[in-house]
N, C-alpha and C positions, 0 to 999 in steps of 0.2 A: 504493500499499500504506499502511496505517495506520502512523504513527510510534510504534513500540513501544519501551518500555525494553529494554535489552539483557538477555536472560535470564541468570540466574546458572547455574552448572553443575548445581545440584541444586534447581531451582525449578519445580515442576510448573505453577503458574499462569502464569508468564512464558512457558514453553514452549508451554502450551496457547494463549495469546494469539497466539503466533507461528504455531502450527498453523492457527488459524482466521482469520488476518489477511486472506486473500483471499476474503472473503465479503461479502455485502451487509448482514449483521447488525450492529447496534451493538456496538462493543467492550465497552461496559458490560454488555450481556447476556452476551457470551461470558465475561467475567470471573466473573460470578455462576454461570453454568452450569458452568464449570470447577470452581469452588469447591464447588458443590453435588454435582457428580458425585464429586469427591474425598471428600466427606462420606459419600455412599452406599457408595463403595468401602471406606472405613475401617470403616463400620458402628459396632459397639460395641467396637472394638479398643482405643480410648484413652479416658481419662477425666481430669477435673480435679477434685480434692477441693474441695468447697465446703460447709464446715460439716458438717451431718448428711447431705448428699447428694453424689452424684457427677454432674458435668456431662459429658455425652457430646457428640460433635461433629456429631450429626445436625441437619439444618436444614430449615425450611419456607421456601421461596422462591417468590415469584410475580412473574413478568415481566409488566409491564402497559404497554400502548401501543396506539396506533391499529392497526386492521387493516392489514396490510402492513408492520409493523415487524419482521418476520422472527423473531418469538418462537418459532414452531414450528421453523423452520430451526435456530436456535441450540440448542434443546433436543434435536433429533434428532441433531445433530452430536456433542454430548456423550454421549448415551446410546449411539450407535453405537460410539464409542470404548470405552466401558465394556464393551459386549457383545463387541467384538473382543478385549478384554483377558481375557475369560472370565467377566465378571460375569453372574449369572443371576437375581438376586433382584428382578426387575421386577414390580410389581403389575400386575394386569389393567387394560386401558384403561378399562373400564367395569364397575362392580360394584355390589353392595349392601353395606351396612355389615356385616351378619352374614356374608356370603360372604367379604368381605375379611378378617375376623377368623379365620374357619375356614381360609382359604387360608394365613394366616401360619403356622399350625401344620402344615397338610398339606404345605407345601413342605419341611418338615423331616423328613417321614416318607416314605421311598421306598416307593412302591406303595400308599400310603393313599388311598382314594377314598371319596366319599360319606360316609355316617354313621360309617364306621370310625374317623374322627378322634375322635368323641365317646367311643367305647369306649376308645381309647388314652388319652384324658384321664382317664376315670373309673378305669381300671385301671392307671395308671402307665406307659403305653407311651411317653409323651413325655419326652424328655430335658430336664429343667428347668434344666440348667446351660448349655445352648446357646441363645444369644439368637435370637429370631425376628425376622429383618430383612426389610424391604421398601422398595423405591424406587418411589415414586409419581411417575412422570415423565409428565406429561400436558399436552399443549399445548391440550387442551380440558377443563380441570378441572371445568367445570360438568357435563359428561357423567359424570365420575367420581364426584363427590360428590352431585350432584343439586341442582337449584335450590332454595335455601331449606331444605336438609335440615339443620336445626340439631342433630338427634340425632347424625348422622354427624360433623358438625363438632365436637361436644362430645367424642366419642370420640377423634378425631384430636388435639384439644387435650390430652386426658389423656395420650396416648401420646408427646407431644413430649419430655417430660422424666421419664417414669416410670422408677423405679429398683427395680422389683420385678415379679414375674409379674402378669399382668393377667387377672382372672376376669370373664367376661361370660356372662350368662344368655341363652341363645338362646330365641327364641319357641317355646313349646310343646315344649320339649326340654330336654336337660341343659345344664349349663354347660360352656363351653370355657375352658381355662386356658392362657394364652399366656406362654411363658417370656421374660421381659425383652424385650418388643417394642421394636424400634428402627426408627422410620419416618423416612425422608427424603422430602421432597416438593419437586418442581420443577414449577411450573405456569406456564401462559401464560394471559393473559386480556386482553380489551379493557376500556375504561371502561364500555361498555354491559353487557358480560358480567359484570363485577364487581358492578355494581348489581343484576343479576338473581340472582347467586349468593348474595349476603349480604342478608338482611333488615336493616332499620335497627338492630334491637336486637342484631345480631351484634357491633356495636362494643364492647359490654360483655362479650362472650363470650370465653372463654379461647383458642379457636382463632385468632381474629382477631389477638390480641396476640402470638401466637407466629409470625406470618408476617412476613418481611421483604419488603416490596413494592418491586420494582425498576422504576423508571420509565425508559423508553427512547423515543427518537425515530428515525424513519426516517433512514437515511444517504443521502448523495449518491452513494454508490458504485453503479455499475451494471455488471453482467457479462451480456452477451448469452448467453454460455455460461460458467457458472462454472468456474474452473480446477480441475483435479483436485487432491485433497489431496496433501501431501508425505508419501509413504509412509514415507520414512526418518524423518521427524520423528514420524509416528504411532507407528512401532515404538519410537522413543526414549521417547515418552510411556508406552507400555505397559510397557516395561522399568522405567521410573521408578515406575509404579504398583506393580509387583511388588516393587521394592525397598522402597517405603514399607510395603507389607504385611508384609514380612519384618522390618523394622527398627523401625517405629513402632507400638508397642503398649504397653499398660499405662498407668501414671500419667504425666501430663504435668507437668513442673516449671516454675517461673517464677523468673527471676533477680531479685535484689534491685532492680536498676535498672528492670526491667520492672514489678515490683510497685509501685515508687514512682510510675511513670507511671499505672498502673491506679488507684492510690489517689487520685491527683490528679483523674483523670477522674470517678471515682465520687463524690467529695466536692465536686465543683463544682456550681454551680447551673444548669448547662446544661439546657435542656429544649426540646422541640419546641413551637413556638407554635401547636399545633393540638390541641384537646381530644380529637379522635378517637383520638389516640395516647397518652392518659393511661395506659391499661392496658399498652401496649407499654413505656412508660417504666419501669414497675415491673419489667420483665424485661430491661431493656436490658443490665445487667451480664452476664446469662447469654448473651444474644445475642453480646455482645462476646467473651466467653471462648470461645464456640464458634468464632467466626471466628479468634481468636488460635490456637487449637489447630490449625485447618486450615492457617493460614499456616505454622506451625511444621512440620506434617506435609508440606506442599508442599516444604519444604527438607530433607526426610528427617531431621527433628530431633524430639526429645521435649522440647525446652526452649523456652519462651516467653521470648525475650530482648527487649531494648528495640526492636530493629528489627521484630520480630513485632508488638508491641503498637501501634507507630506505624502500621505498614501496615494492620493490622486496624481500628484506630480511624479511620484516614483513609477507608477504604472504607465503613465503617458510618456514619460521620458524613455523608459525602457522600450516601450512599444515603438516609439518614433525612431529610435536608433536601429531598430530592426526593419523598419519600413522599406529601406532600399532593397533589402533581401526579398521582401514580399513582392516588390515590383520587378525584381530580377533586372533584365536589361530592357524592359519596356520603355519605349520612347527614346532609345539611344540610337547610335549610328549603325551603319552597315555592319553585318556580322553580329548584331546584338543577340540574336538567338544562340549563336555558338558561344559567345562570351558568357551568356547566362549558364549554358551547360558546363563550361569550364569552371565558373565560380561555384556552381552546385557541387561539382566533383571535389573541388578543393575544400569547400566548407564541410562536406560530409565525412571527412576522414580526420582521425586523431593523429595519424602518422603522416609524414611527408609523402606527397604523391608525385610520382616521377613524370617527366615529359612524355615518355613512351606510353605510360598508362593513360595519360590524358589524350594522347594522339589516337589511341585505340577507341576512345569514346567519341571522337569528333572527326575521324578521318573521312567519313562519308559526307561531312558538311563543308569541308575545306578542300582546296585543290592541292596545296603544298604544305609541308611542315613549316615553311617560312611564315605562312599566314598565322599558324598557331603560335610561333615564336613572337610575332608582332602583338597578338592578343595578350599573351602572358606579359610581355614587356609593358604594354599599356596598363595592365592591371597592377603591376608593380609600381609604375609611376603614379598611379591613382591611389596608392597605399591601400589596395584591397587585398593583395596577397604579398607574401615575402618568400625569398629564396632561402632555403636552409643553408647555413654556412658550410656544412659538409658536402653540399652539392647533391644531396640525395633527393631533392625535389622541392615542392612548394607547400606552403601552409597559409591559411587565412590570417589576416591581421584583425585581432579582436580589439574593439575600441569602446564597446557599449558601456561597460561598468565605470569607465573613467570620465565619461562626458556628461557631467552633471554639476550643478552649482552646490557648493558646500552648504549644508543645513537645509536643503530643500528635498532631499531624497533619503530613503532608508531601504537599501537593497535587501535587508533581512525580512522585509514584508513579503518578498517573493520566495517561493520554494526553491530548493536546490535544483530541481528539475527545470524550473523556469530560468534560473540564472545560467544554466548550462547553454541556453540558446545564445548567450553572448560569446 
């Protein structure tokens, strides 16, 4: 069993990790699934005042790893728990953008079918004070959005932080008005699937910068027959979710000590050394506050204290430093696919990997060994890999655990298995 921190009496995330500990899924995936499911459960119940806007706790999270990394299993465990707890606002597994928007309003109207929703919008039948919520939980996100569907991505990008009703003109029809749409997204993808989903220009698009990409690797845990879940712990989690729903609503406050840490983080010169995340960096403060709100809610609290801010920043900082791995070589130059394959080979070994071994993996993708030598040389120059002094081969350069501001993280909040991702 995974070495998990002892759960506190009122901590949904710690209890959820305990509940999911006897599976083959990476703990890091379970942690983000638990957090995102909590986000969907809360919906628009809480907010943090942020100048002229309010930040809500909904999140867009994409689990990324090789096929067989148990992304789907992790997502299904979380959504099954929510469903058992009585949550019903799941989006369809596959849809079109217009149908998705219409469904957001129809789900609020008992008995409304077909075009009747348009009439209700036009003649005031929709309650504009009740938020329209949806949880997109898709282990095959390419099927939900559609490969390269930039229009749908653009709409989802707008809905991430919208703080007003959303009006959309349907094709050859009337407009649909959606009251305060609140979307939570939990998706799974492989490196190949991610490259198919996003065209290269998506890097500059709003939807891309609103996603937290969570990298994971297959575990060594094997269960011939997976153990049954702990029903008692499941019921405790459900009762805790209900308690959160009853007690955690309205404005989320921040203590002076927590504000001081938040200020230190925001005004630092920390930055991901990957230009693909430049747009994400501009929204980093909002991402962090969303996670802070969820950490507080997990403890059945409406107050972000110093512990909340450190836990949230630890998780987000660690995740961000692994995000370049999640994207692989998406959006990079020629031979990016081969470069990703080389990086994956170097990353996946504890011992130095030789030039000849790498060549065997990529010889069908390149014309000459000189091309491979150029790729390896570029990765060394980019400080992604290193040559072992004895000349035995190549190893990755690990930088995750050192790239944080003093006093703003506590790596001990992560398990040993999670820290090994670094």
